[in-house]
C-alpha positions as CSV (number, residue, x, y, z in Angstrom):
1,M,252.2,67.5,-36.4
2,S,249.2,65.3,-35.5
3,V,246.3,66.3,-33.3
4,R,244.3,64.3,-30.8
5,V,240.5,64.8,-31.0
6,T,238.4,63.2,-28.3
7,L,234.7,63.2,-28.9
8,V,232.4,62.9,-25.9
9,A,228.8,61.8,-26.5
10,A,226.4,64.2,-24.7
11,A,224.6,63.0,-21.6
12,R,221.0,61.7,-22.1
13,S,218.1,64.0,-22.3
14,S,215.4,61.4,-22.6
15,D,214.8,57.6,-22.6
16,L,216.1,55.9,-25.7
17,Y,212.6,55.2,-26.9
18,D,211.5,58.8,-26.5
19,E,214.5,60.3,-28.4
20,R,213.3,62.7,-31.1
21,F,214.9,63.8,-34.3
22,D,216.7,67.1,-33.7
23,D,215.8,67.0,-30.0
24,D,217.0,69.9,-27.9
25,R,215.7,69.0,-24.5
26,P,217.7,69.5,-21.3
27,L,219.4,66.6,-19.5
28,D,216.9,64.4,-17.7
29,R,217.4,62.9,-14.3
30,A,219.1,59.8,-15.6
31,G,221.5,62.0,-17.6
32,W,222.5,64.0,-14.6
33,Y,223.0,60.8,-12.6
34,E,225.2,59.2,-15.3
35,M,227.2,62.4,-15.5
36,Q,227.9,62.3,-11.7
37,R,228.8,58.7,-12.0
38,V,231.4,59.1,-14.8
39,A,232.6,62.7,-14.3
40,H,235.8,61.6,-12.6
41,A,236.9,60.0,-15.9
42,L,235.8,62.8,-18.2
43,V,236.8,66.0,-16.2
44,P,240.5,65.5,-17.0
45,L,239.7,66.1,-20.7
46,S,239.1,69.8,-19.7
47,A,242.9,70.2,-20.0
48,A,242.6,70.0,-23.8
49,D,244.0,72.9,-25.8
50,L,240.6,73.5,-27.5
51,R,237.2,72.6,-26.2
52,Y,234.1,72.5,-28.4
53,C,230.5,71.3,-28.3
54,S,227.6,71.0,-30.7
55,P,225.0,73.8,-30.3
56,T,222.4,71.6,-28.6
57,L,221.3,72.3,-25.1
58,R,222.3,68.8,-23.9
59,S,225.8,69.1,-25.4
60,R,226.4,72.6,-24.0
61,T,225.1,71.5,-20.6
62,T,227.3,68.3,-20.6
63,G,230.4,70.3,-21.6
64,D,229.7,73.0,-19.0
65,A,229.0,70.4,-16.2
66,L,232.3,68.7,-17.0
67,G,234.2,72.0,-16.7
68,Y,235.1,72.3,-20.4
69,A,233.6,75.7,-21.0
70,P,233.2,74.7,-24.6
71,L,232.8,76.9,-27.7
72,A,229.6,75.9,-29.6
73,Q,230.4,74.8,-33.2
74,P,227.4,75.0,-35.6
75,A,229.2,72.4,-37.9
76,L,228.8,69.9,-35.0
77,R,225.0,70.1,-35.0
78,D,223.0,66.9,-35.5
79,C,221.7,65.8,-38.9
80,D,219.0,68.0,-40.3
81,M,215.9,65.8,-40.3
82,G,213.6,68.2,-42.1
83,R,209.9,67.5,-41.6
84,W,210.8,64.6,-39.2
85,R,212.1,67.0,-36.7
86,G,210.5,66.6,-33.3
87,F,209.2,63.0,-34.0
88,T,210.5,59.7,-32.7
89,L,211.7,57.1,-35.1
90,A,208.6,54.9,-34.2
91,E,206.3,57.8,-35.0
92,V,207.9,58.4,-38.4
93,M,207.9,54.6,-39.1
94,A,204.2,54.5,-38.4
95,R,203.5,57.4,-40.8
96,E,206.1,56.8,-43.5
97,P,207.6,53.3,-43.4
98,A,208.7,53.3,-47.0
99,A,210.5,56.7,-46.6
100,V,212.3,55.4,-43.5
101,D,213.4,52.3,-45.4
102,A,214.7,54.5,-48.3
103,W,216.6,56.7,-45.8
104,V,218.3,53.8,-44.2
105,A,219.0,52.0,-47.4
106,D,220.5,54.9,-49.4
107,P,222.9,57.4,-47.9
108,R,222.1,59.8,-50.7
109,S,218.4,59.9,-49.9
110,A,216.6,62.5,-47.8
111,P,212.9,61.7,-47.9
112,H,212.4,63.9,-44.8
113,G,213.5,67.0,-46.9
114,G,216.6,67.6,-44.7
115,E,220.2,66.5,-44.9
116,T,221.3,63.2,-46.5
117,L,223.4,60.8,-44.4
118,L,226.3,61.2,-46.8
119,A,226.1,65.0,-46.5
120,F,225.9,64.8,-42.7
121,I,229.0,62.5,-42.5
122,S,230.9,64.8,-45.0
123,R,230.0,67.9,-42.9
124,I,231.3,66.3,-39.7
125,G,234.4,65.1,-41.6
126,G,234.9,68.6,-42.9
127,W,234.9,70.0,-39.3
128,L,237.3,67.3,-38.2
129,D,239.7,68.0,-41.1
130,T,239.8,71.8,-40.4
131,R,240.9,71.4,-36.7
132,P,244.2,73.3,-36.2
133,A,247.2,71.0,-35.8
134,E,250.0,73.4,-35.3
135,D,250.7,74.1,-31.6
136,I,247.5,72.1,-30.7
137,A,248.0,68.7,-29.1
138,A,244.5,68.0,-27.8
139,I,240.9,68.9,-28.6
140,V,237.8,67.7,-26.9
141,A,234.3,68.1,-28.3
142,V,230.9,67.2,-26.8
143,A,228.4,66.3,-29.4
144,E,225.2,64.3,-30.0
145,P,225.8,60.5,-30.4
146,A,224.9,60.8,-34.1
147,V,227.8,63.3,-34.6
148,V,230.2,60.9,-32.9
149,R,229.0,58.1,-35.2
150,A,229.4,60.2,-38.3
151,A,233.0,61.3,-37.2
152,L,234.0,57.7,-36.7
153,V,232.6,56.6,-40.1
154,Y,234.4,59.5,-41.8
155,A,237.7,59.0,-40.0
156,L,237.9,55.3,-40.8
157,K,236.8,55.9,-44.4
158,A,234.1,53.3,-43.8
159,P,231.2,52.9,-46.1
160,P,228.3,55.2,-45.1
161,R,226.1,52.2,-44.2
162,T,228.5,51.5,-41.3
163,Y,226.9,54.5,-39.6
164,W,223.9,52.3,-38.8
165,Y,226.1,49.7,-37.0
166,V,227.9,52.0,-34.6
167,D,226.3,52.3,-31.2
168,V,227.3,55.4,-29.2
169,Q,226.1,55.5,-25.6
170,P,225.7,58.8,-23.7
171,L,229.0,60.0,-22.1
172,S,231.1,57.5,-24.1
173,T,234.2,58.7,-25.8
174,I,236.3,58.0,-28.9
175,T,239.7,59.5,-29.7
176,L,240.9,60.1,-33.2
177,T,244.5,61.0,-33.9
178,G,246.0,62.3,-37.1
179,T,245.9,65.1,-39.6
180,P,243.3,66.2,-42.1
181,G,242.2,63.2,-44.2
182,R,244.4,60.8,-42.2
183,W,242.8,59.7,-39.0
184,S,243.3,56.8,-36.7
185,L,241.0,55.5,-34.0
186,R,242.8,55.3,-30.7
187,L,241.4,52.9,-28.0
188,D,242.5,53.7,-24.5
189,G,242.5,51.6,-21.4
190,G,242.9,47.9,-21.0
191,V,245.3,45.9,-19.0
């Protein structure tokens, strides 16, 4: 039996240029506004058999505000950025440009002392592959945009560098259907 996993990117907690690695700030005004604007489309996902979220404040708040009452999953946490935690990408690039270049170029590198991109994608894929399929038709999970990107790269068996070319906006969704190790991307909507 296959399972449907819908991943919802958490609402924003800061302006794009002020996002920090391993950021755990609450939703900002724009995040709350966007949530109110799109809630009608996301609230029906609360009917899922299982509802999860990453342990970040913004993911938990997004899930709660949408009525999901999600269970926090440590495996859905954002990538461990080691000593870069709390800094913006611009700040890290100003201090360690060669390290940022190495990190982006090689999915096995971790110049920040945290998790490699490859390990991050594998961790998210491991969570995806251990979702129960028997007697479960639908799962919804609210997570950081980076987690949604990693899940998509894993599910499609895309090269790790594909991660850098996937743009996940706050409150966007992707749906994956399948069984462990055999996932398909499902695009809804259209005319």
